[in-house]
N, C-alpha and C positions, 0 to 999 in steps of 0.2 A: 042535359041531352035533349035536344030541340025535335022538333016533330018530324022533320027531314031525315035528321040521323035514325030516329027510331023509325020510321018508315023504310029505310034502308036495310035496317037490320032484319026487318020482319020479311023484305022480297028475298034477303039472300037467306034465309033459314026458309023459306018455301021453297025456295030454288033448288036447295041442296035436297029437300026432300024427293022432290019430283022427277028432277032430271039425272042423269047419268052421269059418270064418274069422268074423274081427270087422271092424274097421276099419283094418287097417295089413296090408300087403306087397302083392304082385300080384294075391292071390286075394281081396282085400280083398271082403266083401258089402254093405260099408254106407260111405257117404261120410263123410268126417271133418268135421266140422263148424267147427272149430278148430282152430290147430297145441298152442300151449303157452297162449298169453294172446291171442293174435289170432284174429279171426275170417275165414273162409272163406266161398267161396260156395256151399258144402256144406250142404245143408237136409236134415233125417231125413225118411226115406221113408213116406207115405201109411200110415196104420194099423201105425205101430210105436211103441214106447217105449222110453226110453233114459234110462238111470239111470248118473248117476257121482259119484266121490268125488276130490276132491283133497287129498294129506294134504301139508301144507307144513310149516315150520320154525316154530318157539315155538306146536305144537301144533295148529295151525292145520289144521282139514277143514272143508272144503265141501263139500256134497250138492249136488247138481243132477237134475232129472226134465225130459225133455224129452219132447214128444208129436208127431208127424207128423200133421197133422189134412186137411190137402188137399193137392194134388200141387202141391209146390215150397213148401209152408209150413210152418211148425213153431214152435211155442212152447213155453215152462218155467216152470220156479220154482225157486227154489235159495235156500241157507240156510246161513249159515256161523258157527265159533264158533273163538276162540282157546283154547289151552290145552286142547285137548280130551284129547290124550296127554299125561301128565304129571301133575305133581301141583298142588292149589292150586286155587281155583277156575275154572271156565269163562267166561270173557268173551263172550255172544254177540254177532255182530252186530245193529246197532241195527233194520236191515229185511232182508226176505226180497228176494232179486234176482229181477228178473222179464226175459224174454226173448222175443223173437218173432224169424224171420226168414221172408222171402219173397225168391225166387230170380226174377228180372222177366227174365233172358235166359238161355238154355241155352246153354253152349259149342258150339260147331260149329268145322270146319277151321280157320278165320281168327281167331274173336272166343273171348274169355274169358266164362265163364260169369257172370255179375253179378248179386249180390244187396242186398238193402236191408233194416236190421233197427234191435233196439236191445236193449240188454244192458246192465243196471245194477249186475249182481256184479262188484265189484272183487274183489281177493285180498290174501292176508296180513294182518296186523296191521290193525285200525281206528284211524284217530289222532282221536281225538275234537276237539280243540283246530282242526282244519282240516275236521273233517267228511270227511273221504277215507280211503280202504285204501291200503294200501302200493303196490299195484300200481292204479291207478285202472281204473275200469268203462269197458270201449268208449264207454259210451251210445249216440248215434245213431250209426248207422256205413253205409257202404259197402264191399262188398269184392269182388272179383274174384279168379277162379282161371282157370287154363290148363294141361292137363296134355300131357304129350311121352311118347312112346314112347324110351327111353333104357336099355338093360339094363334092364328092367323098367318102371317106368315116371317121370318125375320131373314134380314139379308145382309151378308158381310160383304166389304168392299175393300180393296188396298189399289194405291197407285203410287208407281216410280214416274217422275220427273224430271224434265231436265229445261229450265227457265231460259228463255234468251234475256232477261234484267238483270244483266250483269257487272254494272258500272261500278256497283260496291266492292268487287272485287272476292265477291263469294260466289263461286261457280259450281259449287258442290252438286252433284245428285240428288233429291231428295225423295222422301217417302210421304205418304199417307194413308191413314187406315181410318174405315168407318163402318157406321152399322145402321139400318133402316128399320124399326119395328111397325108393321101395323097394328092399329087401335082401333077396333071394329070395320067396317066396311068402307069408311070413309077419311080416316084421318091415319096418319104415319107419321112417327117421332123417329126425328134424326140425329147420330151423334158421330163427329170425326174429329182424329188428332192429326194435324199435319206437325211434324216432327222439325219442320222448318230448317233443314240443317243447310239451305241455300240461301238464311236469310240469319244468321247468328255469328257475324265477326265485328270485330268495332265499327266499323261504319255501315252496318246493316242497321233495321230498323228495329228487330227482335234480339232479343234478351237471351235467348237460348231456351226458353221453357216450353216453346212449341205453339200452337194454337189449335185450341180445345174451342170446338163452336158444335153449340144446339140447335135444332131446329124441328118444327110442328109444321106439317102440311095438310091441309082439308081441301077436300075434292068437292066444291059448290055445285058444278053442274057439269053439263056435257063438255069434256075438254076442258075445264074450267077449275085451275089450282090455286089457290093463295095459302100464304105462309108467314109465318114470324122465326125469324134469326137472331141466334144470340153466339157473336162473333168474340173470339181471344178471352173466355172465361177465366184463364189463367193470367190476364194483365202482361202478356208475353211483349207488347210494343213498348220500346223505349219512352217515347212522347206522351203515352197515355197516362193518368193516374186512375182512371175506372177502371171497374171490373169487366165489363162487357160493352159491345156496339151491339143495337138494336138495331134491326131493319127489315123489311116489310118485300116479300118476294108474291109476284103474280106473274100467271101463266095460262098462254091458251092456246088450244092446239085444235085444227080444225083439217078436213080433207082439203086437197089442193082446188080440186074441182066438185 
């Protein structure tokens, strides 16, 4: 490890001690709007803007910007490309992704929060022959979230969705469930299981086992969160021979004015 990397590690560590929270841990200042790939009922607060970056295998990089425009409603746009990191030509996604979410019921003591929305941004490599992403976009979705106090906070999430990526002739509704557990004031652990009911026919990329993903998020500064994700731990993808994809997540949230 050279001196520059050492200095960066020290600066990040000091910043995480001195500054406030992002969207992880018991002191989280902002709601998390998604776990790894599945949506939650969280919505970006009115008057804030969020910028996020996913860095994935095969040099895939996806950037997104989201704005909280009204109470319980936010929207955004995203765009990505393959081979951004690496060598050779960069392959851009065919279209930007669009995103909108509105929370229709807030959480109370008995009932979960419920949100509806649309997200057209898939992830991973884009398959031109099937007109789909390696990880299909949620499309139209309904998401619910419920929080419990348990050695910090434990949050349970569920999502029902219908993607518009259907050229593989798998047009089923899909279901995903997930959990988030805070570890201290700055760190959260994530786990989600995507049943991939819309990605399990003979033409699909999934083999029928579903996608099991894990992630960790660390709020290192005011509005600044970083994370590491492990996707497809069950090796559901037919084309992959390894057990999990490793990916990096970075997010920054700040007031618009």
